[in-house]
N, C-alpha and C positions, 0 to 999 in steps of 0.2 A: 803874262805880265799885262797889267792894266795901266793905261796911261790916262792922266786926267785930261778931260776935254776942255778946251778953251771956249768952244761954241758947241751947242747941242746940234749935231748933224743927224740927219735921218736917212740920207741917200748917199751911196758910195758907188764909185765906178772902178772897174778893173783897170789898173794902170798899164797892163800889158796889151790887152786887146782893145780896150775902151769901147767894148760892145756890151758888156754885162754890167747891169746896175743892181746893187743890193739895196733894198728898201727895208729899213728896220721895222717900219710899221707893218709891212706885209710878210716879212720873213722870206722863206724860199721853200715852197711846197715840194719841189723836185728833190731837194736834199733834206727834207723833213725838219726844216727850221721853222719853228712856230712864230707867228706874228708877234712883234714886240721884242724880238731878240736883238740886242745891241750888237754891233759889229765886234766889239771887244769880247763879247760872250760867245761868239761863234766857235765851234770846236776847231782845234788845231788842224784837223783833217779837212776842213772846208776848202774847196777848190772852186775856181771860176768854172762854171759849166760850159763856157764858150772855148776857153783856151787851156784850162787846167792850172792856171797860176794860183799860188797859195794866198790865203786870206790877207797876209801882210802886204799884198799888192793892191788892196782895195784903198782908194783914196776918197776923202770926203768931197762931195759936190756942194759948192757954195751957192751957186745959182745956175740957171741955164747958160751954158757956154763957158763956164769957168769952174775950175777945181782948185783945191788947196794943195798944191805941191810945188 
């Protein structure tokens, strides 16, 4: 399911471990995600490489030190 974005985010943080950042511009080489892949377009099997949380736990980063949750 795709949700409409209010703001164009490019960086996301895992809400479980808060150690993994997913950058849409760079993708994720380790999980074979090509650069430019939007978080909404990640496969349902995508997991945080640090803690194993599902992609639904990725939260948009608004700026350094703050997140949208």
